[in-house]
N, C-alpha and C positions, 0 to 999 in steps of 0.2 A: 313592464317588460319582464318576462320570466327568465330566470337565469339557471343554467345547468349547474349542478353541484360540482365543486372542484374536486380533483383527485386528492387522496389522502396525503398528509405531509410526508416528505421524504424521511428516511430513517435518520434518527438523531436530531430531529427538529421538533419543536413544540407545536401542537395544533392550535387552531384558533380558539378552541374551547377553553384553553388554559390561559388565555390572555385576559387582561383587565378590560372590562367593557369600555368601549369607546363612545364617542358622542353619537347621539341618535338624531333623527329628524331629517335625514337626507331623503330625497325623493328618488327611489329606485326606478320609478316609472319614467323619469326624465333622463336616465343615464344613457350615454351613447352606446352604439353597437359594440358588442363584445366579440372576443375571438380574435382572428387574425387582423381585424380592422380596428381593434380597440386603441384608443389613445394611449401613449406611453409617456410617463413623467420621468425624465432623467434628472437626477439630483447629484450635483458635484459639491464636495466640501473637503476640508482637511482639518487643520488645527481649529479647535473650538466648534467643530461641526456636530459633535454628539449632542450638545445641548440644543442646537438649532434643529436637528433632526427630531428630537423628542418633542419640541414645540410644534413642529410641522405635523408629525404623525398623530399627536394627540387630538388635533383639530381636523384631520383628514377623514371624511366619511368613509366607512368601510365598504360601501356599495356604490361608489361613484362610477364603476365600470371602467376605470383606467388602471393600467399596470404602473408600478413604481419601481424604478431601478436606482439604487444608491451606489455611487462611486466615490469612495473616500480614500485618501492617501493613508495606506496602512504599512506598518513595519513588515518587511518581507519575510523575516524569520520569526515572527511572533503570531501565535494562533489568535485569531480575532474572536472576541466575544460579542461582536456587534449584533448578530442576529438575536441572541438571547436577551441582550440589553434592550433592544428596540421592540421585542415582542410584547413587552409589558405595556407599551403605550398605544397599541393599536389592536383592533379586532381582526385586521387583515392577517393573512398568513405571511410570516417572515421566513424566507429561505435564503441560503447561500447559493449563488449561481454556480451551475455546473456546465461543462461543455455540452452543447447541443440542447440545453434545456429550453423548451418552448416558453415564450412569454405568456403570462396568464393575467387576466384582469383581476383587480382587487387582491393583488398579491405584491408583496415587497420583495424584490430581488436584490441581493447585496453582493458586491464584488468580493472575491476571496483575496487574501494577501498574495503579493508577488505575482500578480497577473494584470493584464489589460483586458478590458471587456468590450465586446462589439455586438451589435444587433444586426442580423441579416436574415431575411426571409422568415421573420417572426421567431427566430431562435437566437439564443445567447451563445456567443463563442468566446472562449478564453485563449489568451496568448500569454505564455510564461515570459516574464521579464528576464532579460539576460544583460550582461555587461556590468560595469562598475556602478558605483553610486552616482547619484545626480538626480535632478528633478525629472520624474516621469510624468508625462502629461496624460494621465489616465482619463481625466474628465473630458478633455478635448477629444481624445480618441473615441470615447463612447458617444458623446453628443454628436460628433460628426457622422458616425454610423447611424445614429438615431434619426438625424435629419434626412439622410439618404433613404432610410427604410420607411419612415412614417410620413415624410413630407409635412403637410399642414396639420397632421394629427400628432405632431411631436410637441412636447412641452419641456422646455429646458429651465432648470433652476440652478443658481449658484448661491451657495450659503457661505458661512464663515470659512476662512482659509488663508494661507499665506501663498504668495506668488501670483501668477496670472493665469493659472490653469483654468480652463472653462470659457475664457473669452472667445477664442476661435470657435469653439463648439457652439456657443450661443449665436455667433455670427452665422454659422451654417444653418442653424434652425430658423433664424429670422429670414434668411435668404430663401428658404423653402416654404415660407408662409406659416411657420409654427409660432407658438407663444413662448415668450421668454420672461422670466421673473428673476429678480436679484434681491438678496437680503439688504435691507438698509444698513450701510456700513456702520452707522452709529450704534446699532444693536448687535454687531458681530464681535466676538472675542478677538478674531484676527480679521482685519478689514481689507487685506491686500487683494484677495480674489474678487470680492464684490466691487471694490473701487476700480480695479482694472476693467471689469465688465462695463461699469458705468462710463468710464473715460472713453471706451471704444464705442459708446452709443448703442449697445446691443440689448438694452433692457426695455421691455414694454411696460413692466410694472416693477416698482421699487417699494417694498413693504417689509413688514415683520414676518418671520416664519409662520407664526400662528395665524396670520391673516391670509397667507397664500392659498390655502385650500378653498376658502370662500371665493376668491377670484377665479381659481381654476374651475370649480364646479359651475359658476355662472358662465364662464367662457364656453364650457362644454355644452351647457344647456342652450346658450345662444346659438352655438354652431349647429346643434340639432334642430332648433326651431327654424333657423335660417334655411336649413336643407329641406325641412318639411313644409315650410310656408308656401302658400299659393304664390306663383310668380306674379309680380305686379304687372300692370298693363304696360305695354311697350312705350306708350307716350309718357306715362307717369315716370317710368324708370329713366327715360331719356331726359326729361325735364329735371329730375333730381340730380342726375349726373352732370348736366349742364350747369346747375347751380353750384355744385361742388367745384367744377373746373373754373367757373367764374370767380369764386372766392379765392381759389389758388392763384389765378392769374393776377388778381388785385393785390394779393399778399406778397407773392414772390416775383412777379413780373415775368413769369414763364408760362407759356401756353401749352398745356398738356392735352389739348383736344386733338393733337396730331399723333398721340400715342394710340396704340391698339386698345379698343374698348375692353377686350377680354383681360389684358394685362392690368388695366386700371381697375376693373371690377374685382379681380383676385386680391389686389393689394388693399382695396377698400374693405373687402369682406374681412380681412385680417384685423383692420382697425374696428370694424363693427363687432367682431368677437371680443376684442379687448374691452369695449364699452358696453357689451351685452345688448347691442341694438340689432334690430331685425330688418331694417330698411335703409336704403340710401337717403331717402327723404328725411328720416329721423337724424341721420348722420349730418346732413346738410344743416339742419337746425342747430345741432351741437356746434358745428364749425362757425356759425354766425356769432356765437357768444364765447368762443374759445379760440383766440388767435394762436395759442401755443399748440393746439391740436393741428392747426393748419401747417405749422412748421414741421410737426412730426409726420404728417401725411406727405408733405413735400419730400422729406428724406426717404419715406417709405417708397414713394413712386420712382425714386432714382435707381433703385435696385442695384446696389453696389456689389455685385458678385465678382470677386477677383481673388487671385492668389498668385504667388510666385510660380512661374513656369507652369501655368495652367494649360492642360492638354499636352501631354508628353509628346505626342506625335508631331504637333506643330513645332515645338522647340527643337526636337531632334532633327526635323527636316530643315528648319531655319539655320541651325548651327552647323550642320554637317554638309548641307548642299547649297542652300539659297544664299546665305551671307558670303561664303567663300567664292561663289560664282559672281556675286556683285563686286567683291573686291578685285577679282581677276579682270573685270572689265575696265579697271582703271589702274594699269600697271605703274603709272607715274604718281599714283596717290591722289587722294581727294578728301576734302572736308565734307563728309556725308551729313545729310539732314533727314531727320525722321520725326513723324508726328504720331503720337498715341492719343487718339480721341477717346473720350469717356474713360479716362485712366483711373477713376475712383481714387483709392488711397495709395496709388503709385506702384503697386507690385509689378504690373505689366511693363511700365516704363523702365524700372530698374532691371527687370529680367532681360529686356532688350539690350540695355547697355552692357550687362554681364555677358550675354550671348555674343555681342560684338567683340568684347575684349577676348573672349575665348577663341573666336574666329581669327583674331590677329595672331594668336599663339602659333598658328600653322604657317605663318609667313616668316621670312628671314628677318633678323633683328633690324637691319637697315631699312627694310620695307615697311616695318610697323610704324616707324616715325612719320611716314608720309600719309598716314590715314588718321582721321579723327571722326567722331560722330557727335552731333548735337541733337539731342532728343527734346522735342517740345511735347509736353504732356498736359492735357487740358481736361477739365470736367466742369459740370454745372454746379456741383456741390462745393461751396467754399470750405466747409468743414473738412471734407475729404481732401481737398487740396492742401489745407493746413497740415493735416496728418501726413500727407505724402512729403511735404517739405521737411518735416521733422525726421523722416526716414527711420523711425523707431518702430519695431514690430515685435509682437509677443514671441515667447519661446516656441509656440506651436508651429512656426514656419519651418522648423527643423524637419517636419514631416514632408515638406515639399522641396526643400533645398538640401543638396548633398553636403556632407561634412567638408568636402574639399572646397566647395563654393562658400560655405560659411566661414571657413578659416581664411580664405583669400579675400573675399569681398565684403565681409561683415566684421563688426567689432562687438564683442560681448560686453554689455553694460550691466549696471546694478539691476537686481531683480530678475536677471536672466534674459532680459530683452536684448534684441539684436538691432544694431544701427548700421545702415548701409555705409560702406567705407567712403572716404572723401573722394577717391579717384572716380567712383561711380556716380556719386552725388553731383560732382561738377559737370558731368555729361548731360544732366537732365535739368530742364527748366520747366517749372510748373506755372500754370495760369488758369484762371477761371474763364470758361468760354461756353457759350451755347452754340453747338455745332450747326443748329438750324438757322440762327439769326446772326451770328458773328462771322466775320470774314475768315477764310481758312488760311493756314500757313501754305506757302508756295515753294517752288523749286525743291521739292522733296525727293529723296531717293527711296524712302520707305514710309508707308502710311498704314498704321494698325488701327482698325476699327472693328474689334471683335465683339460679337454678341450685343451690338447696339441697334442695328437695323431691324432686328426681329421685333423690337418693341414699337416701331413706327408704322404708321399707315403706309400703303403702297405709294401714294403720291409723294410722301417725303423721301422714300427710298429712290424714287425716280429722279428727285431733285438732287440728292446727295451724290449719286454715282457720277454724273458729269462734273460735279464740283471736285470730287476726288481725282478724276482724270485731269482736270485743269491744274490741281495742286501738285501732281507728280511730274517729275522729269520723264522724258521718253526713256523707257526701260525701267522705270521705278517700280517698286514692289508694293502690292496691296494685300494686306492680311485681313481676312474676314472671319467671322465666327463659324462654328461647325454647322450651323443651320442656315447660313447665309450664302448667297451667290451673287454674281454680277447681274443676273436676271436679264432684263431687256437691253442691257448695255454690254452684252458679251462681245460686241464688235469693237469695243474700246479696249478690252483687256484679253490677254492670252493666259490660259490656265497653265501654271507651272506644276502644281500639285493639287489634284482635286480633293483628296482626303484631308489635307492640311489647309485647304482653302487659301492657297497662295497664288496670286495673279501678277502678271507683268503688264504695265501700261504700254500699249502699242504706239509706235511713232507715226501718228496720223493726225490729220487736221480735224478740229472740232469747231464748227461755227460758234462764234461767241454768243449768238442768240440762243444756242442750246444750253448755255450755262446760266442757271438761275442764281446769281450772286446774292448772298444774304445781305440784309439791311436791317436797320432798326425802325423802319417805318411802322412795323406792326406794333411796336411798343409805344409809339408816339401817342396813340389813343389812350394809353394807360396813365400817362402823366397828366396831372391836373393843370388846366390852363390858368395861368396867372393873369390878372387884369393888368392892362398897360400902365406903366408907371408915369406919372406926370413929372416933368422936369422942372425943378425949381430954379430960379434965377441964379442962386449961389453955386449951381453946378456948372455954369457956362464956362468958367475958367478951366475947370478940370477937363471938361469935354473938349475945349479948344486945344489944351496941351496934348491930349490923346490924339486928336486929329493931326496936329503938327508932327508928332512922333511917328505916326503911322504913314504920313504922306511925304513929308520933306526931310525929316531927320534921318541920318543913317541908322540902320539896325545895329543894336548893341545888346550885350548881356552883362550882368553883374555876377561875378563868381566869388567864392571864398578861396582860401589858400589851397584847399583840396580840389578845387575845380568844380564844386557843386554850384549849379546855377541858382541864384537867388532872385533874379528879376530879368524879365524879357522886355526889351524896348523896341518897338517897331516890328516889322515882319522879318523874322530870322529863318523862315522855312527853307530858303535857298542854301543856307549854310549849315543848318542843324536838322537832324531828323531823329525821331525816337528809335532807340535800339530795340531789337527783338527780345522778347522775354519779359522779365519783371521790370517794372517802372524804374528807370535810371536817368536822372536829370543832371548827370555829370557832363561837363563840356567835352571831356575826352571820349565819352561814350556816344554823345550825340553829334559830334562834329562829322561832317561828310568827308569822303575820301579826298586826300590832298590837303585838307585843313587839319585833319586829325594828326597827321605826322608832323606838321609844322608847329603845332601847339605843344609838343612834348617838351616839358621843362621850362616853357616860356612863362607860365603863371608864377612859378617860384622866382624866376629871374626878374620879372617885373616888380615883385615885392622887395627885392634887394636893391634895385637900381632906381635912382630918382627920375631918370628920363624914360619916356615911353619906348617900348620895344616895337620896331616897325617890321612887319612881314609883308613885303611888297611883291606883287606879281604872282600870287599863289594860284595854281591851277586846281580849282575845286570842282569835283564831280557833281553833276546834277542829274536829273532824270533823263538819261539818254544822251548827255553831252557834258561839256565842261565850260566853266566861266573863270575869268581872271579877276582876282579879288585882292585888295590891299587890306591888311589887318593891323590895327593899332591896339597894343596891349599896355595898359597904364595902371600902375599901382596907385592906390588912393591913400593920401594922408589926412586930408580934410574934406568934409567935416568929420568930427570925431566919431559920429555914428557909423561912418563908412570906412573908418580906418581898418587896414588889414584886408580890404576887399580889392578886387581887380576888375577893371572895366575893359571889355573887349568890344571894339567897334569894327564893323565890316563896311567896306566901301567897294562898290563894283567899279572895275576899270572898264571903260568903253572899249568895244572891239575895234581893232585897227584894220581898216580896209586895205587889202593887198591887191594892187593892179596886176593884170596878167602880164604886162610888158616888163615888169620888174621881177622876174622870177628869182634872179640872183639876190636881190634885196630882200625878198620874202624869206629866202633860205637863211640869209644872214640874221633876219629878225627872229626866225625860229631858233637859230643857234643861240642868240642872245637870251631868249626866253628859257631855253634849256639850261644855259649856264647859270642864269639867275636861280632857277629851281634847284640846281645842283648845289649852289652856294648856300641856299636856305636849308637844304637837307643836311649839308655838312655842319652848319651852325647848330641845328637841332640835335644832330648826333653828338656834337661836342658837348652840349649842355647835358644831354643824357649820360654821356660817358663820365663827366665830372661827378654827377650825382650818384651814378652807379658805383664809381670808384670809392667814394666816401662811404656809401652804404656797405659795400663789400668788405672794406677794412673793419668797419664796426661789427659786422655780422660774423666775420671769420673767427675772431677770438671768442665771441659768444657761442658760436656753433661748436667749437672744439670742446668747450666746457659742457655744453648741453648734450652733446652726443654721448659722452661717457655716462653722464647722469641718466640720460634717456635709456641707455642699454640696461643699466642697473634697475631702473624703475620698471622697465618693460618685463624683465624676468621676474621681479618681485610681484608685479601686478598679475602676471599669469598664475603664479603660485597662489596668491591671495584669492583670485577669482575662483580657481579650482577648489580651494579650501572652503570658500564661502558657500559655493554651491553644495558641496558635500555637507557642510554643517547645517545649511538651511533645510536640506532634505532630511537629515537625521533629526533635527529639531522638530520638523513637521511630523515625522513618524512618532517621535517620542511623545509629543503632545497628544497624539491620537491614543497611544498606548496608555498614557497617564490618565486620560479621560476615562478609558475603560477600567483601569485599575481603581480610580477614584470611585467609580460606580460599584465595583466589587467591595471596596472598603466600606462604603455606605451600607451595602447588604450585610456585611459581617457585623457592623455596629448594631444593626437591627437584630441580628441573630443573637448577639451577645446580650442585648437588652432583654430579649425574650427569655433566654436561659436564666438570666439573673432574676427576673420576675418569677419564673417557674420555681427555681430553687427556694426563693424567699417565701413563695406562697404555700409550699408544702411543709414548711416549718421543720425541716429535718436538718440538724447540724451536719455539715459536710466539710471535709478538709481534703484538699488535693496536695499530695506530696510528690516530689520528684525522686529520681533514683537514689539520691543521697539523703533522703528523708528530710529534705528541707521543705518548708511551707511554700507551696506555689500559689494557692488560692484557698479561700474559705468563705462560707456563707455567714450571714449576720447572726444566725441562730447558733453558730458554733461558740459564741461568746458565753453561752450558758454553761459550757463545760470547760473551755480553755480561756485563759486570760489573753486573748489575742487583740492586737491593734494593727492598723494598716502597715505600720513599720515592721511588723514581724514577717512579712513576705520575704522569703529568701533565707530566713533563719532556720536552724534545725528545730524540729518539733520538741526534742528533749529539753530544749532551753525554755519552753513555754510552760508555765504553771497550769496544772490541770486538777479538776475535782474528781477525776476518775480514779478508782482503786484498780488500776490496770497497768502495772509496771512493765509487763511484757508486750505492750502495744507495738513498740518499735521492732522487737524481735519477730512478732507475728507478721508485721508489714514486710520485713526483710524476707521471711519465708515465702510469703505470697509472691513477692517480686522474683524469687528464685524458682518456685515451683509453678507459678502462674495459675494456682488453684486458690479460689477465694476462701476466706476464713471468717466464720461467724461465731460470736460468743456473746453472753450476757454478763455485764459487769455492773458493779455498784459504784456509788459515789460516797464521799465522806459525809454528806448530809442526808443519806438514806435514799437517794434516787437510784433508779435502775435504767440501764440503757443496753439495747441490742447493738453490738458493734459489728459492722460488716466491712471487711477489707477486701477490695477487688483490684485487679491490675488496671492501670490506666492505658488504654489502647488508642493510638492516634489514627487519623484518616488513612495514613500510609500503612496501617496494620503493624505498627511498631509499639512495643511496650516501653513506656517512658514514665515510670512511677506508679503510685497506687492512689486509690480513692477510698477514704474511710468515711462511712456514714454512721450516725449515732441516733437510733430511734428510741424515744422515751417509752419504756415499758413499765414505769413505776406503778401505774394504776393496775396493770395486768398482774404484776407481782403481788400487790396487796390483795387483790381478789383471790389469787391462787393461794395465798397464805390463809385467808379466811376460810376458804373451802377445805383446806387440809385440816383446819382445826375442828371442823364438823365431822363427827364419826360417820363413816360409811360413804362419804362423798368422794374423797380422793385418798389414795394410799399415802401412807406416811413417806416422807422423803428419806431416802437412804442416807 
């Protein structure tokens, strides 16, 4: 491919012809298209990044057809020498970015100090940094703009550096289909930035800086070959895709055949470029022998595109109109329920909880206490759910979250990361769920499923909409993505805001046959069928005991002192049910209504008393009704293996038939039952009161001490956090400056070596004197005239013994220093040698006179020849 010549270098920069020759052997003919569509390599680094950049550029072909943009943390008030330093290691042109500069292939663009850099419409744009010190996320800022501008032609690299800058930027590039590379932390001088990117799962390739160019060039060539290759036959492509999906289904247990083929193909092409493959069939062969690649492909297909308060219009409408209207519909208050499907790493769920808290701010204080919100957030990716539960996010979220929200709802932690505050975290429950196969949450007031339906085939969308209708309460809110609508199910929802895609569930009946409830039947075929087990005779006793427990013995559970259930005996489903959210097998969480209240404090009471605690006539709620139950709670002393445990036994009380003719007696029985329930409630409250009273007394004294300590620690922590951030930023900048200065020192050492060798090679004795005529430096040949040793540096020259018959040397040097006119004379030595002495002012780079330089040229031979010639008549006139 022929390439147009680049424009000449900007004023003040070195041209490519001055650079050290770089590596040859790259194939220009296989380079990608240049100009506005050329790929762009964005490199982020800070402390220790200069060495990594040198290793990268030394091995980067100068004609790969890609533009390079380097964003390094620089000291704001220090002129950067980075362009000059890096120009030595590449034949590409190295320039400092300017406002509006067009991006050019085979050119290295470097961010200037005290600026942020962005790429828009093939041009670089500078934004001057303002405000106090602190970590500036310049790398994230540029890489995010690069992802938006170049999409799948973006290549992001994070090299050595401190902090977590670059992690969010790599996520953006990966979400848009670009390629991401991270330096191996073991090879980095500062491993914080590479390690942060690795922990976030944003790296496609982890390697050394010098190995990155080879991966990039191969990826660019594979991308070009894939674009130019003849399209495979439709049957062959479908077969290869089916093979890949079958391997994924076997490995992960999830069927991606319901996803849109275009989305699947784009994500697979990204993995093809990473492995430099040109066909899905070849990729399928790779997957068969590489289970780890199957896991990477699984994560790639999940497409976790999310951020805090994504799409400003949606959150403005939700916070200012929709949520206040929802609260106004329940003037007496309500415990609201919300479900965020496909929550990824949790930003959307936490944003919803924050928006709810802000909506409550507009209510009267007494009204706020009547409302609560429980958010259920689910996703298919277990790693994403684990990240969401940790609730820790990089400093880059400050670009999406206002300072007020950060101060109110987040806590700043080590490394500049933000952790969602406890108040918000307690509102959100995370769980792993497949929205297609797993049952939905129900009785919801709000359901957010944004930008998920667009990845599904139409038949899946038609299945999920009635399911969402079933999950919502009448009048509940449905949030969809910007490219999604209710489609064929518009009769089930009313549009509240078309632009924000907010809908309200209509209060109308939907035949149960129209709802396709999820099940696990599809996965049954994936599980291997186990051969039937043959029962041995010695298992008969165990099976008989199990049959007796399940058929005739009363249901019971064994719990520890905290109420955690250790063993189930018999069928306890009528009395216990799993709590919503994360798995919790505590008796107090699983007990049904009516039983839960009665068991408060009873477990600890049973451990203290030798006799069993009887709870008779409890009215326990069941599915659609109530049952009367007697409960026996017994602490266990023997055997020793069960000591400290509590056995809870449930006994159903048969229903008492009430005859119509005895209405008065029935009323009396009801009154007795209510009195019994009231008595049990009083006993439970009394136990609770006693325990609470003891706890309050213990905590009151501790709280008073901790409160004052906490106030002091909080103020100290705020000061230390601010100081740490400033010191980290300063240290980062100083390390960058130090690396540049070290490079300058190395250059000066080479210059000094060159000058020393030059002076020694010409064999002219030379002495450098300062303004006070002290010896500053001398060459080795000066020892032929003066008795100089290295320790004489700094001593007056008059103190040094000399062979010269030149007593006015110091006087002549003072005169040269005063008049700035050089002086030259020929003098002899005590042993008959002759020297031409030349004394000149010593002029510095700043054009300042700071001493003199005296050179001594041996002219003994010339003087002898001159004397011989004078002695021959007629050759030279006699000397006066």
